[in-house]
N, C-alpha and C positions, 0 to 999 in steps of 0.2 A: 574593485570587487562587484562579484555577482553579489544580489539580492534575492532571497527567495522568500515569498510570502505566505505563509501557512496557518491553518486553524489550530484548532487545540490538538495537542498531540496526542491525548486520551483518546480522542474519539475522529479525528480527520485524517481515513484511511486515503483520503486522495493526497492528502499534503505527504504522507509519509512516502509514499514511492517517490520525488523529484529529490527529498530532503535526504532517504538512507541511499539514496544513488550516488547525490553530490560527497554527502560522507564518507562513505566507504570508499570511493574513488581516490581520496583527497583532493578533492578538489576546492581551494576555500571560497566559504560566499558567508553574507550575513546573513543572519534569519530575522526574519519581522514578524512577529507573531499577531496577528489580528485575531480579539479572542471572539470566539461564539458567544452572542448574545441570545441572538435569533435569526430569523431567514427570511422575515420581514422587510420588504423594500423601502422601508423606514427606520430599519434597526441601526446602528453602530456598528455592527460589522458590514452589510452594505454598503453604505456609505462608506466606510476606510477603504475595502476591496474595491469597490466601484472608481476610485482616483486610478487603479492600475491597472485595473481589468475591467471594462465594458460589459462583460457577460455577468461582472458581480459574483465571482468564485475565486475558490483558491482550491492548488498552487498556482502562481505565477510567478515567474521567475523574471527580474530586471535586470539586464544586461549594458550597463551606462545608459538607462535611459530610454530604452527599448525592451518592449513588455514582451514575454512570451507565456500565455497561458493553455489549459488543456494538458494534461502530463504526458501523450504520447508527444506532442509538439515540445513540447519542452525537454522529453529525452533523448530525440533528436536534433534537438538545438544543441544539448553540453555532447552529444558524442561527436558534432562536427568539428563545435569547439576546442576540444579536448580529444583528437583521434588517436594520440600517444595511448591514452587511457585503454583504448579498445575495451568500449563498453558494450559495442556490438563484439559476436563470434567475425573470427578474420575469413571463414570460408564462408564460399556465395551461400551454398546451402542452407548450412548451419546459422547464419544471419537472416537467410530468410523464415526460416523456422522460430527464429527468437522473435522475430516480427510478428509471426503469423501467431504467437502463443500470445504475445503481447495485447495484438488488438482483440484477440478472444476474449481476455480479462474485459479488455477495457471497455467491450461493448456486449460482454456478457453474464451469466451467471447470478443474473436477476434475482433469482428468489435464495440465495444465500445472504446476499447483498443486502434484501430487505429484511429476511427473516433474524439475521446473526449483525447487526450493526457493531463496529469496532467499538469496543471499550475493553481497553489494556488492563485498567486496573482492576476490572471487576471478576468475581468468578460467577460465572453463569454455565456452570457445567449442569445445572437443577435444569434452567433454561432449555440449555442443549438438548435434551432428554427428550423433553417434549415438542421440541422443534424436528428432533428426529422421529418421534415416533410419529407425528400428526403432519407431516410436511414433506410431501412423496419430493416434490420439484427440488426440495433443500440434497436429501438424498439421492437424488440423480446428477444436480451442479456437482454435489461432493464427491461422486464415484467418476463423472469426467475428470474433473481436476486428478484423480489420484490413478484412471487411466493417462493422460498427459502428464504427468510428471515423473509414474515409471517409464515409459517408455523415453522420456528423454534421460534421464540419471544412467538408464543403459546404455541408449547411444551414445550419448557423449560422456559416459564412466563417472559422470559426478568428479568431485562432490557437492556441486551445483548444479542447476538445473542443467546447464549448457557447458559444462566440467568448470570453467573459470567465474567468479560473478560476473553478470552482467543486468544490462537492463531487466530482463525477463525475472532475475530473483528481487529487485527491488518491485516490480512491478505486484508482484505475487508472494509479497511480506505482509501486506496488511491480509490476506485472504490466512497466512501463518496464523496470525491475531487467531483470526474468529474462529479457526479450526481447534485452536487451541483452549482457548479464552471457554470455547462452550464445551468442550469437550468432545467435540464431535469425534465418532469412530473411524479411523485410519489405518489402513496395513504399519507394518513395523517399521517398513524402511522410507515410506512416508512420513512416519511419526519422528523418523533420525532426520531427514531432510530437516525439516520445521526446527529441531533442536542445532542443527548445525546454522540453517540461517539465522536464528536468534541469537547464536554466539559471535555471531559477525561481530567486528565491536561497530560499523554504522549500524547495524540495527540494534543492537544493546545500548547503543547510547541512547535510540530515540524513544527505547520500551524505557531507561530508566528516568528518561525527561518527563513519558507519557506517565510514573508509576510519583513522581513529586510534584506532578501538578497540581493534582489536589483543587482541581477548580468544578464542581458538579456542577453539572449542565442538566435539571431537569428533563428537558424535552429529548436530552440523548439517551435517557435514564428508564426504558419502557420495559424493562425487566425488574429493575430493582424495584420500583416504583409501585410495579403490576404483577407481582409472583404467579 
């Protein structure tokens, strides 16, 4: 059986992507949670995860001793291992579009990532108001997301980004958590997409686990500790 090494569900946006992908696609896997203590080289987290990933980061997919790390590489590997799940769209152009937006997510939106770290359990709407007011780069990132998602939802006729559930939805799930928990303003059709995504069994299962975690990590709680 596949093993997926992840970090804390409340905070680890990178871990959320492949976990949601596997769960929503109905692919059996064993979850191995490596608890965040710190990210220093001497931390317990680094010591544990470095045994399976030389880069010392989560997520890591282990397939009978063969390790795959980086969310894009994991997604591609799973799509090839389970072609019947149709995790990429079937059309050539739709598949290219899905890969394009996933790559953009993978390497972009730095302002939103930095200003709004994922924290599923916390209500960060007050912090979100200040971020929205004071950080034009965050507003720019959200505008790009809104434009991208609107185009995809119209072109592929929803209910999800490429029509049916795909790797693209798994990749943007942590962004939906950020937009929702920080209360960042988005149009009604985008808010509806976020609600549909959060209602997917695979996404809901992650959210429920994150809410039940109760593992407060001070270094991840920049706004709750510093209003």
